[in-house]
N, C-alpha and C positions, 0 to 999 in steps of 0.2 A: 826198542824197547817195547814198539806198534806192531811190531813181527810180531814178536814172544807174546802178547796178548792176543795175537791173531788166529796164536796153536795155539791156547790157551783155550776159545775160545772154540774151536774146533776138535780141543780135548775134549771137552764135557758137555757137547753134542754129538760126540762116537758114541763116547760111556753114555748116553742115555738110549742109543742107540741098539747097546747091550738088552738093555733093558728087559725082550725075551727070551734071549741066549740060560739067563736065571726062572723065569717065568716055568717058560715049558719043563724045566728039568723037574721043577716044584709039583707041578698035574701029577707027574711022576707016584706022591707023593700022596694021592688022593687027595689033596687041596683043594676048595673051592674057588675060585676067583676073589670070593669077598673075600676068604682068609690068606690069600695069599700079599691081596694090598695089603690087611689086617701084617704083616708081617715087613713087607714093605717098612710102611709107615709105623711099627715099631722100631723096627732095629733098628731106624735112621735118626731119627727120636733122637733116640739114645748116646748114638754114633752122633748127631750133630748139639746137644748139649755137652758132650763131653770136651767135643775138639773147641767145643765157644767159651766155654770154660776159663780150658789151655792158651787161648789166643786171645779171646775180646768177651773177657766177660756181662764188659757194658751192653752185649748187642745181647742179651736174654735179658734183658730189662722194657718192657711194658708200660702204656700208661693202659686200666682199663677201661677205661672211654672204649677206648680201641678193636676192643675183643669181643666183642661183631663180624667187624673186616676179614681178624681172622678166624670165624666160625664161617664166614665164607667161605676163605682164600680153605681153609680148614678139610671140610665138610660138604659142602654145595660145591666146590670142585674139584680137591686132592680125591677126597673119597670114593667120590662117585663116580670122574673121567675116568680113573682107576677099575677101576671096579665094573666098567662099561668093558675099555681098552685091556684088558686082561678077558674079558671073558669069549672076546672078537679072537681071539689068540688061539682061546678054547678050543673054541667053537669052528673057529675055521683053518689061520692062519698069522703068524706076526707081518706079514710082507700085508697083508690087507687089515689087516689092527692100526697097523702103522699110519695109513695113505687115507683111512679116512678119521683119524687122531689131525691130520692135520688140516681138517679143514676146518682147527680153532683160527685161528690167525684171522680167515673167513669171516666165522664168526665174530670174534670181535670189532669188524668192522663196520658189524652190521650193528650189533648193543653197544656202539660206543656211540650212534649216529641218537639212535634214545637216548640215551646217560648221560653225554658227554654233548653233544646239541654238535658232532666231528662228522664236518660235511661229506658227502655220499658224493668221493668224486667221479670223474669216470673212469682213472682203474679201476679203483673198487666196485666200480659194475661190468668193467669187464673181469677179473676176478673173478666174481658171484659164479658169472653161467661159464670161465673156463673149472670152479670147482666144481658145476652141476653136470658142465661133460665129462670129463675128471672123473668123478663119481660113478658115472655111468656105466665109460666104457673097462674101472677097473672090477666091477660087480657083475659085470658082462649084461648091462642093462641094454647097452652099442655096443658093437652095431648087428647082435641077435637076437635081442628085447629075449631071449635067455639065462636066467639070473647064476651068479654060482656060487650062489652063500643063501642062506636063508632071509625072505623079509628081516625077520627080528633080528638076526643078526649084523646084515646093513644098521638096522634101526640102534641098533646099541652101537658104533661103527661112528654115525651120524653124531648118535651120544657123546660118547665121548669128546668128541672134538667142540663140545656144546660147554660140556663140564670141563672140559680143559681153556677156552674160550672163555669163562667167568672167571679164572684164574687173574688174568690182566686188569679183570674190570673190576672185584673185589676187593684188588694189590692195591692200585694205584690212588682208591681212599687215603692207605699208608704210606705208597711208595717214598713221598719227602717227608717220612716224618721218621725212617725204620730205615738200614741195610736192606739190601738181600737174602740177607740170607737171617735177616731176624724174621724177615715176614715169612722163609724158608721152615725156618725152623719148629714155629708157632702154629705153622698152617701141619706139620708133620703133628705137634708134640693132640695135638684137637682135635687131627682126623682121626691115630693112633686109637684116644678115649674116648673116640665115639665105635668106633670098628671093637674097638675091645669086651665091648661087652653083647653089644650082638655078636657074632662071631662063638665068643665063648671059646680060644680058638684055646686054652690051658688046657680045654680037657683033652685038648691030642696030645700034652704034650713028652707021651710015651713015640711017638714020628716026631715031633719036634726037637729035640734035645739029637735027634742022632748028628751020627758026626757029616750024612751026604745032604740032610735036609739045613742044621747049620752052618756049611758051608755056599750053600747057595745061599741062603734068607739072607747071609752077611755077605756075600759077594753082592745079590740086588739093591741092600742096601746102602755098600758103602762105594764100591763102584761104579753101581746104577742111577745113585741118587747122590749122594754124599758130595767125593770127591766129583760129581757129571756139576752140581751146584759149587762147588768149590772153585774148581775152576773157570766155570763160566763167569760167575760170578768175577775173579780175578777180573779174568777179562778186560770186563765192563766197564774197570777205572781208567781203560784209557782209549778203549771203542768203544761206539752211539753207540744204542740201541736199534737201532736200528740197521745197520752193516751185522748187528753180533749174529741178529736174525738171519741176516741172508747168509752167514756160514754157519747160522745152528742149523739149516737143510741141510745138511752132510747126516743128520741123524737119522732120517727115513732112511738115507741108504745105509745107512752100515746096518741098520734093522735088516731090511733087505738082505743081502747080502750075508747074513748071518739064514734067514731064513730057507735060502734059492744053495747053498753051500753046506751049513750043519745038520738041516732040515730036510734035503733034497723038495722045497718047494719049489710048483712050476709057476712060470707070472709068464702068459701067452703077451703075444708082440699087441693087443687092444686094450690090452689091461695095466703094460708099460708105457702106452699114448696115454691113456688115462694116471697113471703116474707121474709122468712131466706135467701134465696140465693141472691136475691139484700143485705139482710144485712152483709151474709159475705161473697160478692165483698166487697162494704165500707171496714170492717175488714181488708180483704187481702191490699188497698192497702195504708190503715195507720198503717199497725200493718210492713209492708217491710219499710217504711219513719225511725218510731222506731227504727228497725230491725236498719238502715244505720247509723242511727244520735248512737245507743249504740258502734256500731264496729269502727268508727269517733274518739268516745268522750277515748276507750284504745287502737289505737292506739297512741292518741298526748300522 
């Protein structure tokens, strides 16, 4: 059963890694990054509501007092991180976008130090240094000092990691009261409810309802969002979250492979070293949590 759970988590993370494949296709039809985010969240919200209504209707019940936290996960985190993430894909590459997004776990460690008073350990300090070094190599600042993307694009990539991290922060306040899928579905509902009037995407209905756009939009929502979350949360039932976080690093690997093979993106040796450094920083932050929990269990 545990091997199946591991495979489930890997499958979910790998499906997240296919996001760029569908996003890039939607750009071919003149959708903006914010409109693509709207498509992803709206379609995913509909699919998740249908799925939970059939499989587990009780997961659709929440208390109104928790609504501010879902606004945090849905608007402040998911809507914004997807916007910055998709913008970097549009302006630079899938590889750069996903690597900078993966600065998120280190931001979680930093923010948790102030919000939840979690200790900022030696491993977290090393992770922070590795993240900065990795980013510097990935964007070209090291070793040549010549950026391979605009400063605004790089800042957008780092912003995607920051807002991605906020999902864990807001979600932590309600994670003890709701299933992960409940948090996900309401984040999608609230995020899409915010974006629909902002983008007024219905004005592009003539393009939106064409077969290629619907195919990519539904695929983005179903494969890279809903199915990914279902696989991932299913695996979490028997695998601890810290170990799952390590397994989920397959996501950037899949995304980079898609960028290289499908879109002929090129990664230099130094960019590759930057990617390794950033993934190393992620592993340091999650490994520390796993070690701490193991020690606490032994002490108990």
